[in-house]
C-alpha positions as CSV (number, residue, x, y, z in Angstrom):
1,M,-103.7,87.1,135.2
2,I,-105.6,85.9,132.3
3,L,-107.7,88.1,130.1
4,R,-110.3,86.6,127.6
5,I,-110.9,88.5,124.4
6,K,-114.6,87.7,123.1
7,K,-114.8,90.4,120.3
8,K,-114.1,89.2,116.9
9,L,-112.4,91.7,114.8
10,G,-113.0,90.8,111.2
11,G,-111.8,88.0,109.4
12,V,-113.2,84.3,108.9
13,M,-113.8,81.0,110.4
14,V,-111.5,78.5,108.6
15,P,-111.1,74.8,109.1
16,K,-107.9,74.6,111.4
17,N,-107.1,70.9,110.6
18,K,-104.7,70.9,113.1
19,W,-105.4,67.5,114.5
20,L,-102.9,66.0,112.0
21,T,-99.9,67.0,113.9
22,K,-101.1,68.8,117.3
23,L,-100.2,65.8,119.4
24,E,-96.9,65.0,117.5
25,T,-94.0,65.8,119.6
26,I,-91.1,67.6,118.1
27,S,-88.4,65.1,116.6
28,V,-85.1,66.2,115.5
29,L,-84.3,65.7,111.6
30,S,-81.0,64.6,110.8
31,A,-78.6,66.8,109.0
32,P,-79.0,66.7,104.9
33,K,-75.9,65.9,102.8
34,Q,-75.8,69.6,101.5
35,I,-77.7,72.8,102.5
36,I,-79.1,75.7,100.4
37,L,-78.9,79.2,102.3
38,P,-80.6,81.9,100.6
39,M,-79.5,85.3,101.2
40,N,-83.1,86.8,101.4
41,M,-84.4,84.8,104.2
42,H,-85.8,88.2,105.9
43,I,-87.5,91.5,104.9
44,G,-85.3,94.2,103.6
45,K,-82.2,93.7,101.7
46,P,-80.3,90.4,101.2
47,A,-77.4,89.7,103.2
48,K,-73.8,90.2,101.6
49,I,-71.9,86.8,101.0
50,V,-68.7,86.6,102.9
51,V,-67.6,83.3,101.9
52,S,-66.1,82.0,98.7
53,T,-66.5,78.5,97.0
54,G,-64.1,75.8,98.6
55,Q,-64.0,77.6,101.9
56,K,-64.2,75.3,104.9
57,V,-66.9,76.3,107.2
58,K,-68.2,75.1,110.8
59,I,-71.5,75.2,112.2
60,G,-72.3,79.1,113.2
61,T,-69.8,80.2,110.5
62,L,-71.3,83.8,109.3
63,I,-72.2,83.3,105.5
64,G,-74.1,86.2,104.8
65,E,-73.5,89.3,106.7
66,K,-76.3,92.0,107.4
67,D,-76.2,94.6,104.6
68,G,-78.1,98.1,106.0
69,L,-80.6,98.2,108.8
70,I,-83.4,96.2,107.4
71,S,-81.1,93.0,106.8
72,A,-79.9,89.9,108.6
73,N,-76.9,88.0,109.2
74,I,-77.0,84.1,107.9
75,H,-75.1,81.3,109.5
76,S,-74.2,78.0,108.3
77,S,-76.2,75.0,110.1
78,V,-73.7,72.4,109.1
79,S,-69.8,72.0,109.0
80,G,-68.3,71.3,105.6
81,T,-67.3,72.9,102.4
82,V,-68.9,75.6,100.6
83,E,-69.8,73.8,97.3
84,K,-71.4,76.4,95.2
85,I,-72.4,80.2,95.2
86,E,-75.0,80.7,92.4
87,E,-78.4,82.5,91.4
88,R,-81.6,80.3,92.0
89,T,-85.2,81.0,91.4
90,I,-87.1,80.3,94.8
91,G,-90.5,80.9,95.1
92,N,-91.0,83.7,92.5
93,S,-87.6,85.3,93.2
94,E,-84.1,85.3,91.7
95,V,-81.8,85.0,94.8
96,S,-78.1,84.5,95.3
97,V,-77.7,80.9,97.4
98,V,-74.7,79.4,99.1
99,I,-74.8,75.5,98.7
100,I,-72.5,74.0,101.7
101,K,-71.5,70.2,101.4
102,N,-72.1,68.8,104.9
103,D,-69.0,66.7,106.2
104,F,-71.3,65.4,108.9
105,Q,-68.4,66.2,111.7
106,D,-70.6,68.8,113.4
107,T,-67.8,71.2,114.4
108,Y,-69.0,74.1,115.8
109,E,-67.6,77.8,115.4
110,V,-66.1,79.2,118.7
111,P,-68.7,82.0,119.7
112,H,-67.4,85.5,120.3
113,L,-68.1,86.6,123.8
114,I,-71.7,87.6,124.5
115,S,-72.3,91.3,124.3
116,E,-74.2,92.6,127.3
117,N,-76.2,94.7,124.5
118,I,-79.3,92.8,123.4
119,V,-79.6,94.4,120.2
120,E,-75.9,93.6,119.2
121,T,-76.4,90.0,120.5
122,I,-79.8,89.5,118.3
123,K,-78.3,91.5,115.4
124,N,-74.8,89.3,115.5
125,N,-76.7,85.9,115.8
126,G,-79.2,86.6,112.9
127,I,-82.6,86.4,114.7
128,V,-85.5,87.5,112.5
129,G,-89.5,87.1,112.9
130,M,-90.3,83.6,112.5
131,G,-94.0,83.6,112.1
132,G,-93.6,84.3,108.3
133,A,-92.6,88.1,108.0
134,G,-89.0,87.7,108.7
135,F,-88.6,91.3,110.2
136,P,-84.9,91.6,111.4
137,T,-85.6,91.4,115.3
138,D,-82.6,93.5,116.3
139,V,-84.5,96.8,114.7
140,K,-87.6,96.1,117.0
141,F,-85.3,97.1,120.0
142,L,-83.4,99.9,118.3
143,L,-85.4,102.6,120.4
144,K,-84.9,106.2,119.9
145,E,-84.5,108.6,122.9
146,H,-88.1,109.2,123.6
147,Q,-89.4,105.6,123.1
148,Q,-90.0,102.6,125.6
149,I,-91.4,99.4,125.5
150,E,-94.2,99.1,127.9
151,T,-95.7,95.9,126.8
152,L,-94.0,93.0,124.8
153,I,-96.7,90.8,123.0
154,I,-95.9,87.1,122.3
155,N,-97.9,86.0,119.4
156,A,-99.0,82.5,120.0
157,A,-102.2,82.5,118.1
158,E,-100.7,80.6,115.2
159,C,-104.1,81.1,113.3
160,E,-103.0,79.6,109.9
161,P,-104.6,76.3,109.5
162,F,-102.3,72.9,109.8
163,V,-99.4,74.6,111.5
164,T,-98.8,73.6,115.3
165,A,-95.0,74.2,115.6
166,D,-95.4,77.0,118.2
167,R,-98.1,75.3,120.3
168,R,-95.5,72.4,120.7
169,I,-92.7,74.7,121.6
170,I,-94.8,76.0,124.3
171,I,-95.6,72.5,125.6
172,E,-92.3,70.9,125.3
173,E,-89.7,73.8,125.7
174,L,-91.8,75.7,128.0
175,N,-89.0,76.4,130.6
176,E,-86.6,78.0,127.8
177,F,-89.7,79.8,126.4
178,I,-90.7,81.8,129.5
179,E,-86.9,82.5,130.4
180,G,-86.6,83.8,127.0
181,I,-89.4,86.3,127.6
182,R,-88.0,87.2,131.2
183,L,-84.5,87.7,129.4
184,I,-86.1,90.3,127.1
185,Q,-88.2,91.9,129.8
186,T,-85.1,92.5,132.2
187,S,-82.8,93.4,129.3
188,C,-85.1,96.2,127.9
189,S,-87.0,97.3,131.2
190,I,-90.3,96.2,130.0
191,K,-93.1,96.5,132.3
192,Q,-95.4,93.6,131.3
193,C,-95.5,90.9,128.7
194,V,-98.8,89.3,127.4
195,I,-98.8,86.0,125.7
196,A,-101.4,86.0,123.2
197,I,-102.9,82.6,122.2
198,E,-105.9,81.2,120.6
199,R,-108.5,79.3,122.9
200,S,-108.1,76.1,120.9
201,S,-104.5,75.5,121.9
202,E,-105.7,73.7,125.1
203,E,-102.8,71.8,126.3
204,A,-100.3,74.8,125.6
205,I,-102.9,77.3,127.5
206,Q,-102.9,74.6,130.3
207,K,-98.9,74.5,130.5
208,L,-98.8,78.3,130.5
209,K,-101.3,78.6,133.1
210,E,-99.4,76.0,135.5
211,K,-96.2,77.8,134.5
212,I,-96.8,81.6,135.0
213,D,-96.6,82.8,138.4
214,D,-95.3,86.3,137.3
215,K,-97.3,89.4,137.7
216,H,-95.4,91.1,134.9
217,I,-96.6,88.2,132.4
218,K,-100.3,87.9,131.7
219,L,-102.0,85.3,129.2
220,A,-104.8,86.6,126.8
221,I,-107.1,83.9,125.1
222,L,-108.2,84.9,121.9
223,P,-111.3,83.6,120.0
224,N,-110.3,80.9,117.3
225,H,-110.7,83.3,114.5
226,Y,-108.7,84.0,111.2
227,P,-106.5,86.1,111.1
228,Q,-106.2,86.7,114.9
229,G,-102.6,86.4,114.7
230,G,-102.2,89.3,112.3
231,E,-99.7,92.2,114.0
232,K,-102.3,94.8,113.8
233,I,-105.3,92.4,115.1
234,V,-103.3,90.9,118.0
235,I,-102.1,94.3,119.1
236,K,-105.9,95.8,119.0
237,A,-107.2,92.4,120.5
238,V,-104.8,92.8,123.6
239,L,-104.4,96.6,123.9
240,G,-107.9,97.8,122.4
241,R,-105.8,100.1,120.4
242,E,-105.6,100.3,116.6
243,L,-102.0,100.7,115.1
244,P,-102.3,103.7,112.8
245,V,-101.4,103.4,109.4
246,G,-97.7,103.6,108.5
247,K,-96.9,103.4,112.0
248,L,-95.0,100.4,113.9
249,P,-95.7,98.9,117.2
250,I,-93.1,100.8,119.2
251,D,-95.2,104.1,118.2
252,L,-97.8,102.2,120.7
253,N,-95.1,101.7,123.2
254,T,-95.4,97.9,122.3
255,G,-93.1,95.3,121.1
256,I,-94.4,92.0,119.4
257,M,-92.7,88.8,118.9
258,N,-93.9,85.1,117.9
259,V,-93.0,82.0,120.0
260,S,-90.4,80.8,117.8
261,T,-88.6,84.0,117.7
262,V,-88.6,84.3,121.5
263,L,-86.8,80.7,121.6
264,A,-84.4,81.7,119.3
265,T,-83.7,84.8,121.2
266,F,-83.0,82.8,124.2
267,H,-80.7,80.8,122.7
268,A,-78.9,83.9,121.4
269,L,-78.7,85.7,124.7
270,K,-77.8,82.6,126.8
271,E,-75.6,80.9,124.3
272,N,-74.4,83.1,121.9
273,R,-76.3,80.7,119.5
274,P,-77.0,81.7,115.8
275,L,-80.5,80.8,114.3
276,I,-79.3,77.7,112.5
277,D,-82.5,75.6,113.0
278,R,-86.3,75.8,113.6
279,V,-89.3,73.9,114.5
280,V,-91.4,73.1,111.1
281,T,-94.9,71.5,111.0
282,V,-95.0,69.4,107.9
283,S,-98.7,68.2,107.4
284,G,-101.4,67.6,104.7
285,T,-103.3,64.4,103.6
286,P,-100.5,63.4,101.1
287,I,-98.0,63.3,103.5
288,K,-97.6,59.7,104.8
289,H,-96.5,60.9,108.5
290,P,-97.3,64.6,109.2
291,Q,-95.4,65.6,112.1
292,N,-93.5,68.6,114.0
293,L,-89.6,68.5,113.0
294,R,-86.6,70.7,114.3
295,V,-85.0,71.3,110.9
296,R,-81.5,73.1,110.4
297,I,-82.1,76.0,108.3
298,G,-81.2,75.3,104.6
299,T,-82.5,71.6,104.4
300,P,-83.9,70.9,101.0
301,I,-87.4,70.3,101.4
302,E,-87.3,66.9,99.8
303,H,-85.1,65.6,102.8
304,V,-88.0,67.0,105.0
305,I,-90.6,65.0,103.3
306,E,-88.4,61.9,103.3
307,A,-88.3,62.0,107.2
308,C,-92.1,62.1,107.2
309,G,-92.2,58.6,105.1
310,G,-92.9,60.6,101.7
311,F,-96.4,60.8,99.8
312,I,-99.0,58.7,100.1
313,E,-100.2,60.3,96.8
314,S,-98.7,63.0,94.8
315,P,-99.6,66.2,95.8
316,M,-101.4,68.7,93.4
317,K,-99.5,71.7,95.3
318,M,-96.9,72.2,97.9
319,I,-96.8,75.2,100.1
320,N,-94.2,76.9,102.1
321,G,-96.4,78.4,104.8
322,G,-100.2,78.1,105.4
323,P,-103.0,77.6,102.9
324,M,-104.1,81.5,103.5
325,M,-100.9,83.3,103.2
326,G,-98.0,80.7,102.2
327,K,-96.3,80.7,99.0
328,V,-96.2,77.8,96.3
329,I,-93.2,75.6,96.4
330,Q,-91.9,75.2,92.8
331,S,-89.7,72.4,93.7
332,L,-88.6,70.0,96.3
333,D,-85.0,71.2,96.4
334,E,-86.2,74.5,97.7
335,P,-85.1,74.8,101.4
336,V,-86.4,75.3,104.8
337,T,-85.8,79.0,105.5
338,K,-85.8,81.1,108.7
339,T,-89.5,81.8,108.0
340,T,-90.7,78.3,107.5
341,S,-93.2,77.3,109.9
342,L,-95.1,74.9,107.7
343,I,-94.7,72.9,104.7
344,L,-97.9,71.7,103.3
345,G,-99.3,69.2,100.8
346,L,-102.3,69.5,99.1
347,T,-104.2,66.8,97.0
348,R,-105.8,67.6,93.5
349,E,-109.1,68.2,94.9
350,E,-108.0,70.4,97.9
351,A,-106.0,72.5,95.6
352,K,-108.7,72.9,93.0
353,I,-109.3,76.6,92.2
354,P,-113.0,76.9,91.4
355,E,-114.1,78.9,88.4
356,E,-114.3,82.8,88.8
357,Q,-117.9,84.3,88.6
358,N,-119.1,87.6,88.4
359,C,-119.3,89.8,91.8
360,I,-122.9,89.7,93.2
361,R,-122.4,92.6,95.2
362,C,-122.8,90.6,98.5
363,S,-120.1,92.8,100.5
364,E,-118.7,89.5,102.2
365,C,-115.1,90.7,101.6
366,V,-116.1,94.0,103.1
367,N,-117.3,92.3,106.3
368,A,-114.4,89.7,106.5
369,C,-111.6,92.3,106.1
370,P,-109.7,92.7,109.6
371,V,-108.2,96.3,108.6
372,N,-111.7,97.7,107.2
373,L,-110.9,98.0,103.7
374,Q,-113.3,97.3,100.8
375,P,-111.3,94.6,98.9
376,I,-113.4,94.2,95.7
377,S,-113.5,97.9,95.2
378,I,-109.5,97.6,95.0
379,S,-109.9,94.6,93.0
380,N,-112.0,96.2,90.6
381,A,-109.8,99.5,90.5
382,Y,-106.6,97.3,89.7
383,R,-108.4,95.5,86.9
384,A,-109.4,98.7,85.4
385,G,-105.8,99.7,85.4
386,D,-106.6,102.8,88.1
387,I,-103.5,102.2,90.1
388,E,-103.9,105.7,91.8
389,E,-107.4,104.6,93.0
390,T,-106.1,101.3,94.6
391,N,-103.8,103.6,96.6
392,R,-106.6,105.9,97.4
393,L,-108.5,103.0,99.0
394,G,-105.6,102.1,100.8
395,V,-104.1,98.9,99.3
396,L,-100.8,99.3,101.2
397,N,-103.0,98.6,104.3
398,C,-103.8,95.1,103.1
399,I,-102.1,92.6,105.5
400,D,-102.5,89.9,103.0
401,C,-104.4,87.8,105.0
402,G,-106.5,86.3,102.0
403,A,-109.9,86.3,103.9
404,C,-111.6,88.1,101.3
405,S,-110.5,85.7,98.6
406,Y,-111.7,82.8,101.2
407,I,-115.1,84.3,101.8
408,C,-115.9,85.4,98.3
409,P,-118.7,83.2,97.0
410,S,-117.9,84.1,93.1
411,K,-114.3,82.9,93.9
412,I,-112.7,86.2,92.7
413,D,-109.0,86.1,93.2
414,I,-109.5,89.4,95.3
415,L,-106.0,89.0,97.1
416,G,-104.1,88.3,93.8
417,D,-105.4,91.5,92.6
418,I,-104.4,93.2,95.6
419,R,-101.0,92.0,96.1
420,A,-100.4,92.9,92.4
421,A,-101.8,96.4,93.1
422,K,-99.5,96.7,96.2
423,Q,-96.4,95.8,93.9
424,R,-97.5,98.6,91.3
425,V,-98.0,101.3,93.9
426,L,-94.5,100.5,95.6
427,G,-92.9,100.3,92.2
428,S,-93.9,103.6,91.3
429,R,-92.7,105.4,94.4
């Protein structure tokens, strides 16, 4: 069954720029000389380091242990020796990292027996949301007595510009992807699954149409609209229901996973395989050969760029993630993490930040907001120092999509103000 979603739910139209890599088949990147494993590759509490300097490890050896409910295990993606344990600045955060020197033997840790409990298997193998959020996947399946997942939404919208990793997984690893969905459905007694995908993913849609012959799996074709892949947005598009403020999808008897997470879960359930690699799109006009690569977690970004032929010209800015929601890469020795779907290079012209002008009260940011906030009012309240007012205006409901800043004709950094206000509100609690 195919559902066609026509209604636009706020947001903006942005140039997709997926032509650079949409036809690039997934290549396996060779392992680097060393990997760098930050202990905060997920939302929540950083993992607790359980190895020591000089210790021999294998592929799949537990390096960081889940520390609390909202946390996740981290495993080595190479065999070798723990070279250093230190604090590093990655992005804007100070984080503990474990650096492992590769012995290039690719010896594997002998896996424990696969648990029949899907939650335990997912938890043990360190599976997290790989679309950017990094929420520990096992927590999504920790259901209370009265709760039941009736609909599982597979978020294949991939609405951020440039990124094509998930659509290539659907095209090239379709059997494993569909089997992963069915394993999850069976394990959790889920009635139906809906694969939500943007209309622009023509080849992936065609592959899915040819493969899906199960009445329990439906295909929802979404408009090419940003931020169509936001959790609240895709739930409303598929179910026609709003996710209430402060609630989780399970409160609507719904689960949601992205394509890469489903594939990682498939390998965990079938092979007891930890999350040790992922598909990453490397794109942007400064990159000599943009492509899609399967990269081991912890690989320095410099190694990834070298595999793409290096730079045609020096980029003005490098971004981990999409241009709308991604984070600036401060150094090329930062690693690929579980949530790195895209490494993007921008030229000086592309990265240029226009000079900010006064607000002209056009309300374009209000019209563009997919969660019905008043972005400029929150920005003004923050700049006036009225943090209580930003809270009253619903700053914590912002999904950080950046549509407001993108559409603003005065080029006000509305998203920057909102993010700062959110930090202030949360810090005061």
